[in-house]
C-alpha positions in Angstrom: -68.2 -65.5 -139.4 -67.6 -66.1 -143.5 -64.5 -67.8 -143.8 -62.2 -65.7 -147.0 -61.7 -68.2 -149.4 -58.4 -67.7 -152.4 -58.5 -67.4 -155.6 -56.2 -68.3 -158.2 -54.3 -66.2 -160.6 -56.8 -67.5 -163.5 -60.1 -66.9 -161.4 -60.6 -64.5 -163.7 -60.5 -66.7 -166.7 -63.1 -69.1 -165.2 -65.8 -66.2 -165.0 -64.9 -65.6 -168.4 -65.0 -68.4 -169.4 -68.0 -69.5 -167.4 -67.2 -71.2 -164.6 -69.3 -71.9 -162.3 -67.6 -70.7 -158.8 -67.6 -72.7 -155.9 -66.3 -73.3 -152.3 -63.3 -76.0 -152.3 -60.6 -76.5 -149.8 -60.9 -73.1 -149.4 -60.5 -71.7 -153.0 -63.2 -70.9 -155.0 -62.9 -73.1 -158.2 -65.1 -74.2 -161.4 -67.1 -76.6 -160.7 -68.2 -76.9 -164.4 -67.9 -74.8 -167.4 -70.3 -76.6 -170.0 -71.2 -79.2 -167.8 -69.3 -82.7 -166.2 -70.9 -84.9 -168.4 -69.3 -83.0 -171.3 -66.2 -82.1 -169.6 -65.4 -85.4 -169.1 -66.3 -87.0 -172.0 -63.8 -84.7 -173.6 -61.0 -85.9 -171.3 -61.9 -89.1 -172.7 -61.7 -89.0 -176.8 -59.7 -85.3 -177.0 -58.7 -83.4 -173.8 -59.8 -81.1 -171.0 -57.6 -78.0 -170.0 -57.5 -78.0 -165.4 -56.9 -74.9 -163.4 -55.4 -77.2 -160.3 -53.5 -74.5 -159.3 -55.5 -74.4 -155.8 -52.1 -77.9 -155.4 -49.5 -76.5 -153.2 -45.9 -77.3 -154.0 -42.8 -77.8 -151.6 -39.0 -77.7 -152.7 -37.3 -79.2 -150.1 -33.2 -79.7 -150.2 -30.2 -80.5 -148.2 -27.7 -82.7 -147.7 -30.1 -84.8 -145.9 -33.0 -84.5 -148.1 -33.1 -87.6 -149.6 -32.5 -89.3 -146.6 -35.0 -87.1 -144.8 -38.4 -88.3 -147.2 -37.2 -92.2 -147.1 -38.1 -91.5 -143.4 -41.3 -89.8 -143.2 -42.7 -91.3 -146.8 -43.9 -95.2 -147.2 -42.7 -95.2 -151.0 -38.7 -95.5 -151.7 -37.8 -91.7 -152.0 -33.9 -92.1 -152.2 -33.8 -94.0 -155.4 -35.7 -92.1 -157.4 -33.9 -90.8 -160.3 -33.6 -86.7 -161.7 -35.6 -86.2 -163.7 -38.2 -88.8 -162.4 -41.4 -88.2 -159.8 -43.0 -90.4 -157.5 -46.3 -91.0 -155.7 -46.2 -91.7 -152.3 -48.2 -91.4 -149.1 -47.2 -89.3 -145.8 -48.1 -91.3 -142.5 -48.8 -91.0 -138.4 -47.5 -92.9 -136.2 -50.5 -95.2 -136.3 -50.7 -95.5 -140.2 -53.4 -92.6 -140.7 -52.8 -90.6 -144.2 -51.2 -87.2 -143.0 -51.7 -86.4 -146.7 -50.7 -88.7 -150.4 -48.4 -86.8 -152.9 -46.3 -87.1 -155.9 -42.2 -86.2 -155.1 -40.3 -84.9 -158.4 -36.6 -85.1 -157.6 -35.1 -82.2 -159.2 -31.5 -82.6 -158.1 -29.4 -85.0 -156.1 -30.4 -82.3 -153.0 -33.8 -81.2 -153.8 -36.9 -82.5 -154.3 -40.2 -80.6 -154.6 -43.3 -82.2 -153.8 -47.1 -81.7 -155.1 -49.8 -81.1 -151.6 -53.3 -81.9 -151.6 -55.4 -77.8 -151.7 -56.8 -79.2 -148.2 -53.2 -80.5 -146.6 -50.7 -78.1 -147.6 -50.3 -76.5 -144.9 -50.4 -79.2 -142.5 -48.1 -81.4 -144.6 -45.1 -78.3 -144.5 -45.8 -77.9 -140.6 -45.4 -81.6 -139.7 -42.1 -81.9 -142.4 -40.6 -79.5 -140.8 -42.0 -80.9 -136.7 -39.5 -84.0 -138.0 -36.5 -82.7 -139.3 -35.1 -83.3 -136.5 -31.0 -82.4 -136.4 -30.7 -83.5 -141.0 -29.4 -80.6 -142.7 -32.5 -80.1 -144.8 -34.6 -76.7 -145.7 -38.6 -77.4 -146.7 -39.4 -73.7 -148.5 -43.3 -73.7 -148.4 -43.7 -72.4 -152.2 -47.0 -72.7 -152.4 -47.8 -68.6 -153.5 -45.0 -68.9 -156.4 -46.5 -71.5 -158.2 -49.6 -72.3 -160.5 -50.3 -75.8 -161.9 -52.6 -76.7 -165.0 -53.3 -80.2 -166.0 -53.9 -80.9 -170.0 -55.2 -84.5 -169.4 -57.0 -86.5 -172.3 -55.8 -87.7 -176.3 -54.5 -85.0 -177.8 -52.9 -83.4 -175.0 -49.8 -83.9 -176.2 -50.3 -83.0 -179.9 -52.2 -79.5 -178.2 -49.7 -79.6 -175.9 -46.1 -79.3 -179.1 -47.6 -76.5 -179.8 -46.6 -74.3 -177.4 -43.2 -75.8 -176.2 -40.5 -76.6 -177.8 -40.1 -79.6 -175.2 -39.3 -83.2 -176.3 -42.5 -84.1 -174.8 -42.4 -87.1 -176.7 -39.4 -88.2 -174.8 -41.2 -88.0 -171.5 -41.8 -91.4 -169.2 -44.8 -91.7 -167.1 -44.0 -89.7 -164.2 -40.6 -88.2 -165.6 -40.6 -84.6 -166.6 -38.5 -82.0 -168.2 -37.9 -78.4 -167.4 -37.8 -76.0 -169.9 -40.3 -73.2 -172.1 -44.3 -73.4 -172.2 -46.1 -70.4 -174.2 -43.2 -68.5 -173.5 -42.5 -68.7 -169.6 -39.4 -69.9 -168.4 -39.0 -72.3 -165.8 -41.9 -74.8 -166.4 -42.2 -78.0 -165.3 -43.4 -80.4 -167.7 -44.8 -83.8 -166.2 -46.4 -86.6 -167.8 -48.5 -87.7 -164.8 -52.1 -87.2 -164.0 -55.1 -87.8 -162.4 -57.9 -88.8 -164.9 -56.8 -92.2 -166.1 -56.1 -90.7 -169.1 -53.0 -89.7 -171.0 -51.0 -86.3 -170.6 -49.8 -83.8 -168.3 -49.6 -81.4 -165.9 -47.3 -78.3 -165.9 -46.1 -76.9 -163.0 -45.5 -72.8 -163.9 -45.0 -69.8 -162.5 -48.3 -68.1 -161.4 -47.8 -64.5 -162.4 -48.0 -66.3 -166.3 -50.4 -68.7 -165.2 -53.0 -66.6 -167.0 -50.8 -66.4 -170.6 -50.5 -70.3 -170.6 -53.4 -70.7 -170.4 -54.8 -68.6 -173.3 -52.5 -70.0 -175.4 -53.0 -73.8 -174.5 -56.8 -73.1 -175.0 -56.0 -71.1 -178.3 -54.0 -74.3 -179.6 -56.8 -76.9 -178.6 -59.6 -75.7 -179.4 -59.4 -76.9 -183.1 -58.6 -80.8 -181.7 -61.6 -80.7 -179.1 -59.8 -79.0 -175.9 -62.5 -77.7 -173.4 -61.5 -76.2 -170.2 -62.7 -78.8 -167.9 -63.6 -78.1 -163.6 -63.5 -79.6 -160.7 -66.8 -81.9 -160.8 -65.2 -83.9 -164.4 -62.0 -84.2 -162.2 -63.8 -85.8 -159.6 -65.6 -88.2 -162.4 -62.6 -88.8 -164.1 -60.4 -90.1 -161.2 -62.7 -92.3 -159.4 -63.8 -93.7 -163.1 -59.6 -94.5 -162.5 -60.0 -95.4 -159.2 -57.6 -93.0 -157.8 -57.5 -91.8 -154.2 -58.9 -88.4 -153.3 -58.1 -87.0 -149.5 -60.4 -87.6 -147.1 -62.7 -90.2 -149.1 -60.9 -93.4 -150.2 -57.4 -92.5 -148.0 -57.2 -90.0 -144.7 -56.1 -89.8 -141.1 -58.4 -93.1 -140.0 -57.6 -94.7 -143.3 -54.4 -96.0 -144.3 -52.8 -96.8 -147.2 -53.4 -100.3 -146.4 -57.0 -100.3 -145.9 -56.6 -97.7 -149.4 -55.6 -100.6 -151.2 -52.3 -98.8 -151.4 -49.9 -100.8 -150.5 -47.8 -101.4 -153.3 -46.7 -97.4 -152.0 -45.5 -99.2 -148.3 -41.5 -100.5 -149.3 -41.0 -102.1 -145.7 -37.9 -103.2 -147.4 -36.6 -99.7 -146.4 -35.2 -98.5 -142.9 -37.7 -97.4 -140.4 -40.3 -94.6 -141.8 -43.0 -92.8 -139.3 -45.9 -95.4 -139.7 -43.6 -98.0 -140.3 -44.9 -100.7 -137.7 -48.7 -99.7 -137.5 -48.2 -100.6 -140.7 -46.5 -104.1 -141.2 -49.4 -104.9 -138.4 -51.8 -104.4 -140.3 -50.6 -105.9 -143.9 -49.5 -109.3 -141.8 -52.9 -109.6 -139.8 -55.6 -108.0 -141.9 -56.6 -104.4 -141.8 -60.2 -104.3 -139.8 -61.7 -102.5 -142.8 -60.5 -102.1 -146.9 -62.0 -100.5 -149.7 -64.2 -101.4 -151.7 -65.3 -100.2 -155.4 -69.3 -100.6 -156.3 -71.6 -100.3 -158.9 -75.1 -99.9 -159.4 -77.7 -100.4 -161.2 -80.2 -97.7 -160.7 -79.7 -94.3 -161.7 -79.6 -93.2 -158.0 -76.1 -92.1 -157.1 -74.3 -93.5 -153.8 -73.0 -90.0 -151.8 -70.3 -90.7 -149.2 -71.4 -91.1 -145.7 -74.5 -93.6 -146.9 -74.2 -96.6 -144.9 -73.6 -100.2 -146.3 -75.6 -102.7 -144.8 -75.0 -106.9 -144.9 -78.4 -108.1 -143.7 -79.6 -105.8 -141.1 -75.9 -105.2 -139.7 -74.3 -102.1 -141.2 -70.8 -102.9 -141.8 -69.3 -99.8 -144.0 -70.0 -96.7 -145.5 -69.1 -95.0 -149.1 -66.7 -92.7 -149.4 -67.1 -91.5 -153.0 -69.8 -92.1 -155.6 -70.6 -90.1 -158.7 -72.4 -90.9 -162.3 -69.6 -92.6 -164.6 -70.0 -90.5 -167.7 -68.4 -93.8 -169.7 -69.8 -96.9 -168.5 -73.3 -94.9 -167.9 -74.1 -96.2 -164.6 -73.5 -94.7 -160.4 -69.6 -95.9 -159.8 -68.5 -95.7 -155.8 -65.9 -96.6 -153.3 -66.6 -97.7 -149.8 -64.8 -99.0 -146.8 -66.2 -102.0 -145.2 -65.4 -104.2 -142.3 -63.0 -106.9 -142.6 -64.4 -110.3 -144.5 -67.2 -108.3 -146.1 -64.8 -107.0 -149.2 -66.3 -109.7 -151.0 -69.8 -110.4 -150.1 -72.2 -110.7 -152.7 -74.8 -109.4 -150.2 -74.5 -105.9 -149.2 -76.8 -103.0 -150.3 -76.4 -99.2 -149.7 -78.7 -97.3 -147.8 -79.6 -93.9 -150.4 -82.7 -92.2 -148.8 -84.4 -95.7 -147.5 -83.8 -97.7 -150.0 -81.4 -100.0 -150.4 -80.0 -100.9 -153.0 -77.6 -104.2 -153.8 -74.0 -103.3 -154.2 -71.8 -104.4 -157.3 -68.3 -105.4 -156.4 -66.3 -104.2 -158.7 -62.8 -104.4 -160.4 -60.0 -101.7 -160.5 -60.3 -99.5 -162.4 -63.5 -98.9 -163.5 -62.7 -97.8 -167.0 -58.9 -98.3 -168.6 
């Protein structure tokens, strides 16, 4: 029996714009419009507009909201200032990742959390299971919000044409709430998952098409293009941003993924602390590396990584970097091989040398 796929409020606009629709995390989403490389380079040179309305949202509020989040997240939650956001990971007791998230502090006792699309319902159920006797309410707002990401060097110029919000005052990971293209109650944050400057806009779902059309119209003279999931993936990999199910998962902890900076051991106990502390002190059994290839072939997820004749890992993500014009990727390799110059990857029976790279691939 085939799965019924969900559609964002912008589905009809994607079809109108010629987007190639594919299944993704239970949704029908545009993978590209004119082409992944064109859209990728637009985000690096001018700007791209992404529909990320498939992402989930949950509101956490109540007297104990900050303390509750501190107890289930790796990063410091209680110290987030109102009007700021913070990237964090939510872990299982064994240190594996439930999800990586961005937490926005709306008020002293109120937060909005952005959840990965494929994990949204799992995340909400997980959080609710941990409330206990704390005075906290967790509200599923996934259907209430749409989300747009406008990313690239001219993003601020384009967005400023459809909002009176003082965008220049928004710091990295800061946000303002106001009107965008006539839609009230929008959260405009200086965040994004491309490595290029820009904003993410949370807006009422019924305003999504009006705002997207206004942005596309304002941005056309500046080189703004609609961009799909294909470019989003190559952009985030160039910037070395992890994707759930690839660089982090239930079997890959934030310590293994190189996200140790998100794990604050100085704060009181949080879920997964003991397991993560053991990994941090003794070294994890495996870790994520970045690599490039001099060949034109792309090492895809699941490809085996070898040291000599022994398999020591597997590829997590792989794509062509349009900026570097060569294949790049990430792999999970056993302890002791993260700095090896003798690693190879098996691509359809051909062993190609991996060149260890330093994050990010593209600054």
